[in-house]
C-alpha positions as CSV (number, residue, x, y, z in Angstrom):
1,M,-72.5,-36.7,40.7
2,K,-72.2,-33.0,41.3
3,N,-68.7,-33.6,43.0
4,L,-67.4,-35.9,40.3
5,A,-68.7,-32.9,37.6
6,R,-67.2,-29.6,39.5
7,W,-63.4,-30.5,39.5
8,W,-63.3,-31.3,35.5
9,N,-63.1,-28.1,33.3
10,S,-61.1,-26.9,30.3
11,T,-57.9,-26.3,31.8
12,L,-57.7,-29.0,34.8
13,L,-55.0,-31.5,32.7
14,R,-53.1,-28.8,32.3
15,K,-52.8,-27.4,35.2
16,T,-52.6,-31.0,37.7
17,V,-50.3,-32.4,35.2
18,L,-48.1,-30.1,33.1
19,G,-48.4,-27.3,35.1
20,G,-44.6,-25.7,35.9
21,L,-43.1,-28.6,33.0
22,A,-42.5,-25.5,29.9
23,T,-42.3,-27.8,26.2
24,G,-39.6,-24.8,25.7
25,T,-37.7,-26.1,28.7
26,I,-37.7,-29.7,28.5
27,L,-37.0,-29.5,24.8
28,A,-33.9,-27.0,25.4
29,L,-32.3,-29.6,28.4
30,A,-32.4,-32.3,25.6
31,I,-29.8,-30.1,23.8
32,A,-26.1,-30.5,23.9
33,F,-23.9,-28.1,24.7
34,A,-22.2,-27.0,21.6
35,P,-19.0,-26.2,21.4
36,A,-18.8,-22.4,21.1
37,A,-17.4,-21.3,17.1
38,T,-15.8,-19.1,15.8
39,V,-18.1,-17.1,13.6
40,Y,-15.9,-15.6,9.9
41,A,-17.6,-13.8,6.8
42,Q,-18.0,-15.5,3.8
43,G,-15.6,-13.2,2.4
44,P,-12.1,-13.3,2.0
45,T,-12.0,-10.5,4.4
46,P,-14.1,-10.6,7.9
47,T,-16.6,-8.5,8.4
48,T,-17.4,-9.6,12.2
49,S,-15.3,-10.3,15.1
50,P,-15.0,-14.2,16.4
51,A,-17.8,-15.0,18.9
52,P,-15.7,-14.7,22.1
53,Q,-15.2,-18.0,23.6
54,L,-16.3,-19.2,27.0
55,S,-14.2,-20.2,29.4
56,Q,-13.1,-23.0,31.0
57,A,-15.1,-21.8,34.0
58,Q,-18.3,-20.6,32.6
59,R,-18.6,-23.9,30.3
60,Y,-18.8,-25.7,34.5
61,E,-20.8,-23.3,35.3
62,R,-23.2,-23.6,32.8
63,L,-23.3,-27.3,33.1
64,K,-23.8,-26.8,36.9
65,E,-26.9,-24.8,36.7
66,R,-28.2,-27.0,33.9
67,F,-27.7,-30.1,36.3
68,E,-29.8,-28.4,38.8
69,K,-31.9,-27.2,36.7
70,E,-32.2,-31.3,35.8
71,K,-33.1,-31.7,39.1
72,D,-35.4,-29.0,39.7
73,L,-37.5,-30.2,37.0
74,A,-37.3,-34.1,38.0
75,S,-39.2,-33.4,41.2
76,N,-41.8,-31.0,39.6
77,L,-42.7,-33.8,37.0
78,Q,-42.7,-36.8,39.7
79,S,-45.4,-33.9,41.5
80,R,-47.0,-34.0,38.6
81,L,-46.9,-37.8,37.9
82,E,-48.0,-38.3,41.2
83,K,-51.4,-36.1,41.0
84,A,-52.1,-37.7,37.5
85,Q,-52.6,-40.8,39.6
86,D,-55.3,-39.0,41.2
87,L,-57.1,-38.3,37.7
88,I,-57.3,-41.2,36.6
89,Q,-59.4,-42.5,40.2
90,K,-61.3,-39.5,39.7
91,V,-61.9,-40.4,36.0
92,Q,-63.1,-43.8,36.1
93,K,-65.4,-42.9,38.9
94,L,-67.1,-40.7,36.3
95,I,-67.2,-43.3,33.8
96,D,-68.3,-45.9,36.1
97,W,-71.5,-43.3,36.5
98,A,-71.7,-42.5,33.0
99,R,-72.0,-46.4,32.7
100,Q,-74.7,-46.5,35.1
101,H,-76.6,-44.0,33.2
102,N,-76.3,-45.4,29.9
103,I,-73.3,-42.8,28.1
104,N,-71.4,-44.2,25.6
105,V,-68.1,-43.4,27.3
106,S,-65.9,-46.5,25.8
107,A,-63.8,-43.7,23.6
108,L,-63.2,-42.3,27.6
109,Q,-62.5,-45.6,28.8
110,A,-59.9,-46.3,25.9
111,A,-58.2,-42.8,26.6
112,L,-58.1,-43.1,30.4
113,D,-56.3,-46.5,29.8
114,R,-54.3,-45.0,27.0
115,F,-53.4,-42.5,29.7
116,K,-52.9,-44.9,32.8
117,A,-50.1,-46.3,30.3
118,A,-48.2,-42.9,29.4
119,V,-48.3,-42.4,33.0
120,E,-46.2,-45.5,33.4
121,R,-44.1,-44.8,30.7
122,A,-43.4,-41.4,31.6
123,Q,-42.6,-42.8,35.5
124,A,-40.3,-45.5,33.8
125,D,-38.0,-42.2,32.0
126,L,-38.4,-40.3,35.0
127,N,-36.8,-43.0,37.2
128,D,-34.1,-43.0,34.6
129,A,-33.3,-39.3,34.8
130,K,-33.5,-39.3,38.2
131,A,-31.1,-42.7,38.5
132,V,-28.6,-40.5,35.8
133,L,-29.0,-37.3,38.3
134,T,-27.9,-39.1,41.4
135,T,-25.3,-41.2,40.3
136,H,-24.0,-37.1,39.4
137,A,-21.2,-38.8,37.4
138,G,-19.1,-35.9,36.5
139,F,-20.3,-33.3,39.5
140,D,-19.5,-33.9,43.1
141,N,-22.1,-33.6,45.7
142,N,-22.5,-30.0,45.7
143,G,-23.3,-29.6,41.7
144,N,-20.1,-28.6,40.6
145,V,-18.2,-30.6,37.8
146,T,-14.9,-32.2,38.5
147,D,-15.3,-34.3,34.7
148,P,-16.5,-32.0,32.4
149,A,-17.7,-34.8,29.9
150,Q,-19.0,-37.0,32.1
151,A,-20.5,-33.7,33.4
152,R,-21.6,-33.1,29.5
153,N,-22.5,-36.9,29.8
154,T,-24.6,-36.7,32.6
155,V,-27.2,-33.6,31.7
156,Q,-27.8,-35.0,27.8
157,K,-28.9,-38.8,29.1
158,A,-30.8,-36.7,32.0
159,G,-32.4,-34.0,29.3
160,K,-32.8,-36.8,26.7
161,D,-34.9,-38.9,29.6
162,L,-37.4,-35.6,31.2
163,K,-37.8,-34.5,27.4
164,D,-39.5,-38.3,26.7
165,A,-41.2,-37.9,30.4
166,G,-42.6,-34.5,29.4
167,Q,-43.8,-35.7,26.2
168,T,-45.6,-38.4,26.5
169,L,-47.2,-37.3,29.5
170,R,-48.2,-33.9,27.8
171,G,-49.7,-35.9,24.4
172,A,-51.9,-38.7,26.7
173,S,-53.0,-35.4,28.1
174,Q,-54.4,-34.1,25.5
175,D,-56.2,-37.8,24.2
176,L,-57.6,-37.8,27.9
177,K,-59.0,-33.9,27.8
178,T,-60.4,-34.5,23.7
179,A,-62.5,-37.4,25.2
180,F,-63.7,-36.6,28.2
181,D,-65.1,-33.0,25.9
182,G,-66.8,-35.6,24.5
183,V,-68.5,-37.2,27.2
184,R,-68.8,-34.1,29.6
185,S,-71.4,-33.0,26.5
186,Q,-73.8,-35.8,27.5
187,V,-73.1,-35.2,31.1
188,Q,-74.4,-31.6,30.6
189,G,-77.3,-32.4,29.1
190,L,-78.5,-36.0,31.6
191,K,-78.3,-32.7,34.6
192,S,-80.7,-31.0,32.0
193,Q,-83.1,-32.8,31.2
194,G,-83.1,-34.3,35.5
195,K,-84.0,-30.5,36.3
196,S,-86.7,-29.7,34.0
197,G,-87.9,-33.2,35.1
198,Q,-87.9,-31.8,38.6
199,G,-89.4,-28.3,37.6
200,S,-92.3,-30.6,35.9
201,S,-93.4,-32.5,38.7
202,G,-93.2,-29.1,41.4
203,T,-96.3,-27.7,38.5
204,G,-97.6,-30.9,38.6
205,G,-98.1,-30.6,42.0
206,G,-99.3,-26.9,42.5
207,S,-102.4,-28.2,40.1
208,G,-103.3,-30.7,41.8
209,N,-103.7,-29.1,45.4
210,S,-105.3,-26.0,43.7
211,G,-108.0,-29.2,41.9
212,S,-108.6,-30.5,45.6
213,T,-108.7,-27.3,47.6
214,S,-111.6,-26.2,44.9
215,G,-113.7,-29.7,45.0
216,S,-113.3,-28.9,49.6
217,Q,-114.8,-25.7,49.0
218,G,-118.0,-27.3,46.4
219,T,-119.1,-29.8,49.3
220,S,-119.1,-27.5,52.2
221,S,-121.5,-25.2,49.9
């Protein structure tokens, strides 16, 4: 049990499953590239200069950067999902151990079941994103834009799938952590009782040996 208890800490899910998946980054990738707008003052006389328009080369470069970033995020998320599978096995082992010690883990088991289902949904969304990025409509094999409309659709679709996968995994991870925290206090209490019992046993054994020694000395005299 020590090995099972040692690997858990309050930040394990964040480090193992969510590390590198900044919510802001994923959400930003889901937002479409809006065309550059010209800004004018509300009054009849403009008080600010029009916002500079991006050149075609700049727009293409931004699309390429977003495409490459989404590929990196997809790879990172795949790694997290693989680690999540390992986490599922470890938590299940702990649940099985806790049941043997009459600890109520029904809430934790339910949370783990939801987490497993969430991992499957996240994997499905990730697979969709990877398929879109692999097809790379609108981009050539080097990530350069060949058709801006198709390229924009590619990054928008992949970005949405990555966002959905990340949010699904994040919510289920927090749910699992909350349920685990509820059981952890019981596990720690059980371990404390075990240590206390061992200490009491050692004290009793010492008294018994002392009494036996005194009796032996009395017989000799």
